[in-house]
Structure formats: structure tokens, C-alpha cells
C-alpha positions in Angstrom: -20.8 14.1 -10.7 -19.9 11.1 -13.1 -19.5 8.8 -9.9 -23.3 9.5 -9.2 -24.7 10.1 -12.7 -22.8 7.4 -14.6 -21.5 4.9 -12.1 -21.4 2.0 -14.6 -19.0 4.0 -16.6 -16.3 4.5 -13.7 -13.7 1.7 -13.7 -13.4 -0.4 -10.4 -9.7 0.5 -10.0 -10.6 4.3 -9.9 -13.4 3.5 -7.5 -10.9 1.8 -5.2 -8.3 4.5 -5.4 -11.1 7.1 -4.5 -12.2 5.0 -1.5 -8.6 4.8 -0.2 -8.3 8.5 -0.9 -11.3 9.1 1.3 -10.1 6.9 4.0 -6.8 8.7 4.0 -8.5 12.0 4.2 -10.7 10.8 7.1 -7.7 9.4 8.7 -5.8 12.5 8.3 -8.6 14.7 9.8 -8.7 12.3 13.0 -5.6 10.4 13.6 -7.3 7.8 15.7 -10.1 7.2 12.9 -8.2 4.2 11.2 -7.4 2.5 14.6 -11.1 2.9 15.5 -12.3 1.5 12.4 -9.9 -1.5 12.6 -11.1 -2.2 16.1 -14.7 -2.3 15.5 -14.6 -6.0 15.3 -11.9 -8.6 16.0 -10.5 -9.7 12.8 -10.6 -13.4 12.1 -7.1 -15.0 11.4 -6.4 -14.2 7.7 -3.8 -15.7 5.3 -0.8 -13.6 5.7 0.1 -13.6 2.2 -3.4 -12.5 1.1 -3.4 -9.5 3.7 0.0 -8.4 2.5 -0.9 -8.7 -1.3 -4.0 -6.7 -0.8 -2.6 -4.0 1.4 1.1 -3.3 0.6 0.5 -0.2 -1.2 -1.6 1.2 1.5 0.0 3.5 4.1 -0.6 1.0 7.0 1.8 0.5 9.8 3.0 -3.2 10.8 0.6 -2.9 13.7 -2.2 -2.2 11.4 -1.4 -5.1 9.2 -1.0 -7.4 12.2 -4.5 -6.4 13.2 -6.0 -6.8 9.7 -4.4 -10.4 9.7 -6.0 -11.2 13.1 -2.8 -11.5 14.9 -0.8 -9.8 17.6 2.0 -7.7 16.7 4.5 -10.2 18.0 2.8 -13.2 16.4 2.6 -11.2 13.0 6.3 -10.5 13.0 7.3 -13.8 14.1 5.2 -15.5 11.5 6.4 -13.1 8.9 9.9 -13.6 9.5 9.4 -17.3 9.1 7.6 -17.2 5.9 9.5 -14.2 4.1 12.8 -14.5 5.9 12.9 -10.5 6.2 11.2 -7.8 8.1 7.7 -6.4 7.2 9.3 -3.1 6.4 12.0 -4.4 3.9 9.4 -6.9 2.3 6.9 -3.9 1.8 9.6 -1.6 0.4 10.9 -4.0 -2.1 7.4 -5.1 -3.2 6.5 -1.5 -3.7 9.6 -0.8 -5.7 9.0 -3.8 -8.1 5.5 -2.8 -8.6 6.5 0.7 -9.2 9.2 -0.5 -11.8 6.4 -2.6 -13.5 4.1 0.5 -13.6 6.8 2.5 -15.3 7.7 -0.1 -17.8 4.2 -1.2 -18.7 2.1 1.9 -18.3 2.1 5.6 -19.4 1.9 6.6 -15.7 4.4 9.4 -14.7 6.8 9.2 -11.8 4.7 11.2 -9.6 1.6 9.1 -10.1 3.7 5.8 -9.8 5.1 7.1 -6.5 1.7 7.7 -4.8 0.0 4.8 -6.4 2.5 2.4 -5.0 2.3 4.0 -1.4 5.3 6.1 -1.3 4.6 9.3 0.6 7.3 11.4 -1.1 8.6 11.8 -4.5 12.2 12.6 -3.2 12.2 9.5 -1.0 10.6 7.3 -3.8 13.3 8.4 -6.4 16.2 8.0 -3.9 15.1 4.6 -2.7 14.3 3.4 -6.5 17.8 4.6 -7.6 19.4 2.9 -4.7 17.5 -0.4 -5.3 17.7 -0.7 -9.1 20.7 1.5 -9.8 18.7 3.9 -12.1 16.4 6.9 -11.7 12.6 6.1 -12.0 12.5 8.7 -14.8 14.9 6.7 -16.7 12.6 3.6 -16.9 10.8 2.9 -20.1 
């Protein structure tokens, strides 16, 4: 009810999270929903860095990111490799891990909230990946 009765009191970040949650729920209900939404219009070519920075915590496939950037999958992968000198999946994983570490160090968020906020789908996978990358468990960060 606060979203409707007191919309000025709701933080923009919370609204963004709720919108992402809504889109996820809709996409989960109908597996083709996200693809259909993305195909409603041809996306103009967007700056690759901008598209990635805005979407790296979202659960989008590389194909979805290519579409959002206005590129074919092969063009997206080729340009990505030229700019970042790594694969999209590796770059996204590292970006999420660094964001997760930042959130754990600078906020009071717990490991579960950080895990899902940064786009990981499972706490076990997040913890294993975090420990493998940084050498410490996420629960040890503070």
C-alpha cells in the first residue's frame, strides 16, 4: 500500500528493484515474455559500456545484452572481446563479485541480500564463486 498511498516516500532504488522483480515474475511465468518485450522494437546501437553497466546485475543472457545494445550476437561478442579482452560471462561474473564485495564492506546488507542484488541465482554458487575469486568467504567480509 505505501507504493500507492505515499509514492514520494519510496526510494528510487527500491522502485527499481520492485520493477525488476515484477519483470522477473512475468518472465518466469511466460518464458518467452522477456524476448517478446525486447523484440517490440529494434534497439538503436547503444554504447556497449553503458548497456553493460546498467544491466550487469540483471539476469540477462549474452543474447539479451546483444539485443539491448542494438547488435547481433556475433558483433556484440566481437566488440566486447576487443574492448574488454575477456568473455562477457567472465566480465559480468567479476563485475558482480566486485560489487558484492563493495556492498558487503560498505553496507549492512547480509550475504543473502547481496547475493540476489548482484544477480547471482543461488547463495551456494555465490559463496563458492566469491571464495574462489577473493580467497575468503563472503560472510567474512566487513
